[in-house]
C-alpha positions as CSV (number, residue, x, y, z in Angstrom):
1,X,15.7,-11.4,-15.0
2,X,18.4,-12.2,-12.5
3,X,19.3,-10.4,-9.3
4,X,22.8,-10.7,-7.9
5,X,23.7,-9.4,-4.4
6,X,27.3,-8.7,-3.9
7,X,29.5,-6.5,-1.8
8,X,28.5,-3.4,-3.8
9,X,24.7,-4.0,-3.5
10,X,22.0,-5.3,-5.8
11,X,22.7,-5.8,-9.5
12,X,19.8,-6.4,-11.8
13,X,20.4,-8.3,-15.0
14,X,17.7,-8.8,-17.7
15,X,17.9,-12.4,-19.1
16,X,17.4,-12.0,-22.8
17,X,19.0,-14.6,-25.1
18,X,21.4,-13.2,-27.7
19,X,19.5,-12.1,-30.8
20,X,16.1,-12.3,-29.0
21,X,14.2,-9.1,-28.4
22,X,12.5,-8.9,-25.0
23,X,8.7,-8.8,-25.0
24,X,7.4,-5.2,-24.6
25,X,4.3,-4.0,-22.9
26,X,2.6,-0.5,-23.2
27,X,3.3,2.1,-20.5
28,X,-0.2,3.6,-21.1
29,X,-3.0,1.1,-21.9
30,X,-6.0,3.4,-22.5
31,X,-4.2,5.8,-24.8
32,X,-6.8,8.3,-26.3
33,X,-4.8,11.6,-26.4
34,X,-7.6,13.6,-24.7
35,X,-8.4,11.0,-22.0
36,X,-8.3,12.6,-18.5
37,X,-5.5,10.9,-16.7
38,X,-5.2,13.1,-13.6
39,X,-7.2,15.9,-12.0
40,X,-4.9,18.6,-10.7
41,X,-5.6,22.1,-9.4
42,X,-9.1,21.8,-10.8
43,X,-8.0,20.9,-14.3
44,X,-8.0,17.7,-16.2
45,X,-4.5,16.5,-17.3
46,X,-4.8,14.6,-20.6
47,X,-2.8,11.5,-21.6
48,X,-1.1,13.7,-24.2
49,X,-0.1,16.3,-21.6
50,X,1.1,13.6,-19.3
51,X,3.4,12.0,-21.9
52,X,4.8,15.4,-22.8
53,X,5.7,15.9,-19.1
54,X,7.2,12.4,-18.9
55,X,9.5,13.0,-21.9
56,X,10.4,16.4,-20.5
57,X,11.6,14.9,-17.2
58,X,13.2,11.9,-18.8
59,X,15.5,14.2,-20.8
60,X,16.7,15.8,-17.6
61,X,17.8,12.5,-15.8
62,X,21.4,11.4,-15.7
63,X,22.6,8.0,-17.0
64,X,22.2,5.6,-14.0
65,X,20.7,2.3,-13.0
66,X,18.2,3.5,-10.5
67,X,16.7,6.6,-8.9
68,X,15.0,7.2,-5.6
69,X,11.6,8.8,-6.3
70,X,10.9,11.3,-3.6
71,X,8.1,13.3,-5.2
72,X,5.4,14.4,-2.8
73,X,2.8,15.5,-5.3
74,X,0.9,12.5,-6.6
75,X,1.1,13.7,-10.3
76,X,4.7,14.6,-10.0
77,X,5.4,11.1,-8.6
78,X,3.7,9.4,-11.5
79,X,5.5,11.6,-14.1
80,X,8.9,10.8,-12.4
81,X,8.0,7.1,-12.1
82,X,7.4,6.8,-15.8
83,X,10.3,9.0,-16.8
84,X,12.7,6.9,-14.7
85,X,11.3,3.7,-16.2
86,X,11.6,5.1,-19.8
87,X,15.2,5.8,-19.2
88,X,15.7,2.1,-18.4
89,X,16.2,2.9,-14.7
90,X,14.5,1.5,-11.6
91,X,12.4,3.5,-9.2
92,X,13.7,3.0,-5.7
93,X,10.9,3.3,-3.1
94,X,12.4,3.5,0.5
95,X,10.2,2.6,3.4
96,X,10.2,6.3,4.5
97,X,11.6,9.6,3.3
98,X,13.8,9.9,6.4
99,X,17.3,10.9,5.4
100,X,18.9,7.7,6.9
101,X,16.4,5.4,5.1
102,X,17.1,7.1,1.8
103,X,20.8,6.9,2.3
104,X,20.6,3.2,3.1
105,X,18.6,2.5,-0.1
106,X,21.1,4.5,-2.2
107,X,24.0,2.8,-0.6
108,X,22.5,-0.6,-1.7
109,X,22.3,0.7,-5.3
110,X,25.7,2.3,-6.1
111,X,25.5,5.0,-8.8
112,X,21.9,5.8,-8.1
113,X,20.5,9.3,-8.0
114,X,17.3,10.9,-6.5
115,X,14.5,13.0,-7.9
116,X,11.8,15.0,-6.2
117,X,9.4,17.9,-6.6
118,X,10.5,19.8,-3.4
119,X,13.7,21.6,-2.3
120,X,15.3,19.3,0.3
121,X,17.7,20.2,3.0
122,X,19.8,18.1,3.5
123,X,19.3,16.7,0.0
124,X,20.4,13.2,-0.9
125,X,23.4,12.7,-3.1
126,X,22.9,13.5,-6.8
127,X,19.4,15.0,-6.1
128,X,17.5,16.7,-8.9
129,X,14.4,18.7,-8.4
130,X,11.7,18.5,-11.1
131,X,10.7,21.6,-13.0
132,X,7.2,22.9,-12.6
133,X,4.8,20.6,-14.5
134,X,2.6,23.2,-16.1
135,X,-0.7,22.1,-17.6
136,X,-1.1,23.4,-21.2
137,X,-2.2,22.0,-24.5
138,X,0.6,20.1,-26.1
139,X,1.4,21.3,-29.6
140,X,0.9,17.8,-31.0
141,X,-2.2,16.0,-29.6
142,X,-1.3,12.8,-31.4
143,X,0.8,10.6,-29.1
144,X,3.3,7.8,-29.7
145,X,2.7,5.1,-27.1
146,X,5.9,4.2,-25.2
147,X,6.5,0.6,-24.3
148,X,8.7,-1.0,-21.7
149,X,10.4,-4.4,-21.7
150,X,8.2,-6.8,-19.9
151,X,11.1,-8.0,-17.7
152,X,12.4,-4.5,-16.9
153,X,12.6,-4.0,-13.1
154,X,10.7,-0.7,-12.8
155,X,10.6,-0.5,-9.0
156,X,12.2,-1.8,-5.9
157,X,9.7,-1.5,-3.1
158,X,10.7,-1.9,0.5
159,X,8.4,-3.4,3.2
160,X,7.1,-1.1,5.9
161,X,9.1,-2.6,8.7
162,X,6.0,-3.6,10.6
163,X,7.4,-7.1,11.1
164,X,11.1,-6.3,11.3
165,X,13.7,-4.6,9.1
166,X,12.5,-3.3,5.7
167,X,13.3,-5.7,2.8
168,X,13.6,-4.9,-0.9
169,X,11.1,-6.4,-3.4
170,X,11.7,-6.2,-7.1
171,X,8.8,-5.5,-9.5
172,X,8.9,-5.9,-13.2
173,X,6.5,-4.2,-15.6
174,X,5.0,-7.6,-16.5
175,X,4.3,-8.3,-12.8
176,X,2.7,-4.9,-12.3
177,X,0.6,-5.4,-15.4
178,X,-0.6,-8.7,-14.2
179,X,-1.5,-7.5,-10.7
180,X,-3.3,-4.5,-12.1
181,X,-5.5,-6.8,-14.2
182,X,-6.6,-8.6,-11.1
183,X,-7.6,-5.3,-9.4
184,X,-9.5,-4.1,-12.5
185,X,-11.4,-7.5,-12.7
186,X,-12.3,-7.1,-9.0
187,X,-13.5,-3.5,-9.3
188,X,-15.4,-3.9,-12.5
189,X,-18.6,-5.4,-11.2
190,X,-18.8,-2.7,-8.4
191,X,-17.8,0.4,-10.3
192,X,-17.4,-0.3,-14.0
193,X,-14.4,0.0,-16.3
194,X,-14.0,3.8,-16.2
195,X,-13.9,5.7,-12.9
196,X,-12.1,8.4,-10.9
197,X,-10.0,7.7,-7.8
198,X,-9.5,9.9,-4.8
199,X,-6.9,8.4,-2.3
200,X,-5.9,9.2,1.2
201,X,-2.8,7.1,1.0
202,X,0.6,8.1,-0.5
203,X,1.7,6.9,-3.9
204,X,5.1,5.7,-2.7
205,X,4.0,2.5,-0.9
206,X,2.6,-0.6,-2.7
207,X,-1.1,0.1,-1.9
208,X,-0.7,3.6,-3.4
209,X,1.3,2.3,-6.3
210,X,-1.4,-0.2,-7.2
211,X,-4.3,2.3,-6.9
212,X,-2.9,5.7,-8.0
213,X,0.0,4.7,-10.4
214,X,-1.0,1.4,-12.1
215,X,-4.8,2.0,-12.4
216,X,-4.4,5.2,-14.4
217,X,-1.6,3.8,-16.5
218,X,-3.0,0.4,-17.2
219,X,-6.8,1.1,-16.9
220,X,-9.3,3.7,-18.1
221,X,-9.0,5.4,-14.8
222,X,-8.3,9.0,-13.7
223,X,-6.8,10.0,-10.3
224,X,-7.1,13.1,-8.2
225,X,-3.6,14.6,-7.6
226,X,-4.2,15.5,-4.0
227,X,-3.8,13.5,-0.9
228,X,-6.6,14.7,1.3
229,X,-6.3,14.1,5.0
230,X,-9.1,15.8,6.9
231,X,-12.7,14.7,6.1
232,X,-13.7,18.1,4.6
233,X,-10.6,17.8,2.3
234,X,-11.7,14.3,1.2
235,X,-15.2,15.7,0.3
236,X,-13.7,18.6,-1.6
237,X,-11.4,16.3,-3.6
238,X,-14.3,13.9,-4.5
239,X,-16.3,16.9,-5.7
240,X,-13.5,17.8,-8.2
241,X,-13.6,14.5,-10.0
242,X,-16.5,13.0,-12.1
243,X,-18.6,10.1,-11.2
244,X,-18.3,7.2,-10.8
245,X,-15.9,7.7,-7.9
246,X,-13.7,5.3,-6.0
247,X,-12.4,6.3,-2.5
248,X,-9.2,4.6,-1.7
249,X,-8.5,4.7,2.0
250,X,-7.5,2.9,5.2
251,X,-9.5,2.0,8.4
252,X,-8.0,4.9,10.3
253,X,-9.0,7.5,7.7
254,X,-12.4,5.8,7.2
255,X,-13.3,6.0,10.9
256,X,-12.5,9.7,10.9
257,X,-14.8,10.1,7.9
258,X,-17.7,8.2,9.4
259,X,-17.4,10.0,12.8
260,X,-17.0,13.5,11.2
261,X,-20.5,13.9,9.9
262,X,-19.2,15.4,6.7
263,X,-21.3,14.8,3.6
264,X,-19.5,13.2,0.7
265,X,-20.4,13.5,-3.0
266,X,-21.9,10.2,-4.3
267,X,-19.3,7.5,-4.4
268,X,-19.6,4.1,-6.2
269,X,-17.3,2.2,-3.9
270,X,-14.7,2.4,-1.2
271,X,-11.5,0.4,-1.1
272,X,-9.4,-0.3,2.0
273,X,-6.2,-2.0,2.9
274,X,-3.0,-1.8,5.2
275,X,-4.8,-2.8,8.4
276,X,-7.8,-5.1,9.3
277,X,-11.2,-3.5,8.8
278,X,-13.5,-4.0,11.8
279,X,-16.8,-5.4,10.7
280,X,-18.7,-2.7,12.6
281,X,-16.8,0.1,10.9
282,X,-17.4,-1.4,7.5
283,X,-21.1,-1.6,8.1
284,X,-21.2,2.0,9.4
285,X,-19.3,3.3,6.4
286,X,-21.6,1.5,3.9
287,X,-24.7,2.8,5.6
288,X,-23.2,6.3,6.0
289,X,-22.0,6.7,2.4
290,X,-24.3,4.3,0.5
291,X,-21.5,2.4,-1.3
292,X,-19.9,-1.0,-0.9
293,X,-16.6,-1.3,1.1
294,X,-14.1,-3.5,-0.7
295,X,-11.2,-4.6,1.4
296,X,-8.2,-6.0,-0.5
297,X,-5.6,-8.4,0.7
298,X,-1.9,-8.6,-0.3
299,X,1.6,-7.5,0.6
300,X,4.6,-5.6,-0.8
301,X,5.9,-9.0,-1.8
302,X,2.9,-10.2,-3.7
303,X,0.7,-7.2,-4.5
304,X,-3.1,-7.6,-4.0
305,X,-4.4,-11.0,-4.7
306,X,-7.8,-11.3,-2.9
307,X,-10.7,-9.1,-1.8
308,X,-13.9,-9.2,0.3
309,X,-16.8,-7.0,1.1
310,X,-15.9,-6.4,4.8
311,X,-19.4,-5.6,6.0
312,X,-20.9,-8.9,4.9
313,X,-18.0,-11.4,4.2
314,X,-15.6,-13.0,6.6
315,X,-13.9,-15.0,3.9
316,X,-11.7,-13.6,1.2
317,X,-12.1,-14.4,-2.5
318,X,-9.0,-15.0,-4.6
319,X,-8.3,-13.1,-7.8
320,X,-8.3,-15.2,-11.1
321,X,-5.3,-17.3,-11.5
322,X,-4.3,-17.2,-7.8
323,X,-3.8,-20.3,-5.7
324,X,-2.9,-20.7,-2.1
325,X,-1.1,-23.6,-0.6
326,X,-1.2,-23.7,3.3
327,X,2.1,-24.7,5.0
328,X,2.9,-25.4,8.6
329,X,4.5,-22.0,9.0
330,X,2.5,-19.9,6.5
331,X,1.0,-19.9,3.1
332,X,2.5,-20.4,-0.3
333,X,1.0,-17.9,-2.9
334,X,0.9,-18.6,-6.6
335,X,-0.3,-15.6,-8.7
336,X,0.0,-14.3,-12.3
337,X,2.2,-11.4,-11.1
338,X,4.7,-13.8,-9.4
339,X,7.5,-15.5,-11.3
340,X,7.7,-18.1,-8.6
341,X,5.5,-19.0,-5.5
342,X,5.9,-16.6,-2.6
343,X,5.7,-17.6,1.1
344,X,3.7,-15.4,3.4
345,X,3.6,-15.7,7.2
346,X,-0.3,-15.7,7.2
347,X,-2.0,-18.9,8.3
348,X,-5.2,-19.5,6.3
349,X,-8.0,-22.1,5.9
350,X,-9.4,-22.7,2.5
351,X,-13.0,-23.2,1.4
352,X,-15.1,-23.3,-1.8
353,X,-12.7,-25.5,-3.6
354,X,-9.7,-23.4,-2.7
355,X,-11.2,-20.1,-4.1
356,X,-11.9,-18.6,-0.7
357,X,-10.0,-18.4,2.5
358,X,-10.2,-17.2,6.1
359,X,-7.2,-15.8,8.0
360,X,-6.2,-17.6,11.1
361,X,-3.3,-15.4,12.1
362,X,0.3,-15.1,11.2
363,X,2.9,-17.8,12.2
364,X,4.9,-15.2,14.0
365,X,1.8,-14.0,15.8
366,X,0.8,-17.3,17.2
367,X,1.1,-17.5,21.0
368,X,1.3,-20.6,23.2
369,X,1.4,-20.2,26.9
370,X,0.9,-23.1,29.4
371,X,-0.5,-25.2,26.5
372,X,-3.0,-22.7,25.4
373,X,-3.0,-21.0,22.0
374,X,-4.0,-17.6,20.7
375,X,-3.0,-15.1,18.0
376,X,-2.0,-11.5,18.2
377,X,-4.4,-10.7,15.4
378,X,-7.4,-12.1,17.2
379,X,-6.4,-10.4,20.5
380,X,-6.1,-7.1,18.6
381,X,-9.6,-7.6,17.0
382,X,-11.1,-8.2,20.5
383,X,-9.4,-5.1,21.8
384,X,-10.8,-3.0,18.9
385,X,-14.3,-4.5,19.6
386,X,-14.5,-2.9,23.1
387,X,-16.9,0.1,23.0
388,X,-14.9,3.3,23.4
389,X,-11.6,1.9,21.9
390,X,-11.0,3.9,18.8
391,X,-7.6,2.3,17.8
392,X,-5.3,-0.3,19.3
393,X,-2.8,-3.1,18.8
394,X,-1.6,-6.1,20.8
395,X,2.0,-7.2,20.3
396,X,4.6,-9.3,21.9
397,X,7.8,-8.0,23.5
398,X,11.3,-9.2,22.6
399,X,12.6,-10.0,26.0
400,X,11.5,-13.1,27.9
401,X,10.6,-13.4,31.6
402,X,12.2,-15.9,34.0
403,X,10.1,-18.8,32.7
404,X,11.1,-18.0,29.1
405,X,7.7,-16.5,28.2
406,X,7.7,-13.3,26.2
407,X,5.3,-10.7,27.7
408,X,2.2,-9.5,25.7
409,X,1.7,-5.7,25.5
410,X,-0.9,-3.4,24.1
411,X,-1.4,0.2,23.1
412,X,-4.9,1.6,23.0
413,X,-6.6,4.9,22.0
414,X,-9.7,5.1,24.2
415,X,-10.7,8.6,25.3
416,X,-13.0,8.2,28.4
417,X,-11.7,4.8,29.4
418,X,-8.9,3.8,31.8
419,X,-6.6,0.8,31.6
420,X,-8.4,-1.2,34.2
421,X,-11.7,-0.8,32.3
422,X,-10.2,-2.1,29.1
423,X,-8.5,-5.0,30.9
424,X,-11.8,-5.9,32.6
425,X,-13.5,-5.9,29.2
426,X,-10.8,-8.1,27.7
427,X,-11.0,-10.5,30.6
428,X,-14.6,-11.3,29.6
429,X,-13.5,-12.4,26.1
430,X,-10.0,-13.8,26.3
431,X,-8.1,-16.2,28.6
432,X,-6.4,-14.3,31.4
433,X,-3.1,-15.8,30.3
434,X,-3.2,-13.6,27.2
435,X,-4.1,-10.3,28.9
436,X,-1.7,-7.6,27.7
437,X,0.5,-6.4,30.5
438,X,1.5,-3.6,30.1
439,X,-1.5,-2.0,28.5
440,X,-0.8,1.6,27.8
441,X,-3.3,4.4,26.8
442,X,-2.0,6.7,24.2
443,X,-3.4,9.7,22.2
444,X,-2.5,8.0,18.9
445,X,-0.8,4.9,17.6
446,X,2.5,5.5,15.7
447,X,1.1,4.6,12.3
448,X,3.1,5.4,9.2
449,X,1.8,7.0,6.0
450,X,-0.2,3.9,5.0
451,X,-1.6,3.2,8.5
452,X,0.8,0.4,9.3
453,X,2.6,0.1,12.7
454,X,6.4,-0.4,12.4
455,X,7.5,-2.5,15.3
456,X,10.3,-0.2,16.4
457,X,7.8,2.7,16.7
458,X,5.5,0.5,18.8
459,X,8.3,-0.3,21.2
460,X,9.4,3.3,21.4
461,X,5.9,4.5,22.2
462,X,5.4,1.8,24.8
463,X,8.6,2.9,26.6
464,X,7.6,6.6,26.6
465,X,6.4,8.1,29.9
466,X,4.0,11.1,29.8
């Protein structure tokens, strides 16, 4: 596969030698026709029904190279994702559904169209709304398993913008298949090979893709179609799927669950990503729900490649076939899902013969003032450890003061505390040089759908005056 970037946007070319057929991989791995793939409106959607919907939608799509997948419903997103791929097209996954973000992605892929399950106003260019995906018994319960070229670019996923402008990342079906194998190998000892997923995260971002798109397609896994937000909704969704159950969530959602007092049906494991998991929260969640909390580590660029049990382990364990190579300004990642090593900004220290690592911060997060060093990640961890602080972040401003030093700022959600109390608590655990000024109390941090904090949103929130 070769990607060319010219004046008209990205052009994706599959590198197959003349006369050589590309390797093909199954779209659906566990392919028993009656296997429950999704749980939707209280009904099980079988593999046969799902493939019937995929072919129905694929027949409606125009000839094109790519399509923006804007489906809100989790099942509709999966159907559209596979229909787009079967037509030889690429799923474009913008960093948000904001009209400008969608327009920018479509402009980078001339001739692309958009699909969704809702009426949109204004609608993107060449927008098609999916028909209702009614659950019925297909006339033919025998299914023909579709395959995709291994090197087909099935998705272009954009980074969240938490560290700058969103960037495109191309994903082939082979790379997705390899990354999913790592997740299944990690989950197996905790939950087994067959389980049901309830997720509080959207399908459109990489964490959601890996857990609610790839797991049901490439594993013996079923997924609840909803995206529950409130604790009572999470409990109701879990009750609608069979055991063993995996709850896929984020630290923000998990904290709300722990503090709500809502009783959940038995779950076999919890999975978290998108933001660091405080050890205290992990322990409270495990005690509250009687299940291990598995935190996974990865990025849009690499997909998940490591995990840990947050309540007991500080170090991360690498997935099979993954190697890390620390560099002065980050870490080089080798993984089965990567065609070539990928550089991440995270600074790590290796242990256990290179199979485990600890995070030491990000190169861009490292601070040096008057010869002293700190990291924004560690400062944020210390802010979150203050009793009464429910959420928070420490970050560095763009502009420099007279001595050329860029100020450190913080936002905190801490009902019942004032700014001076938080600063006094921080002064006990960090060097005064690294105290955030300004530190601003807010009702909520501007997290996106996956719980991340886009830098532009942080700066805007800091500048607001109540």
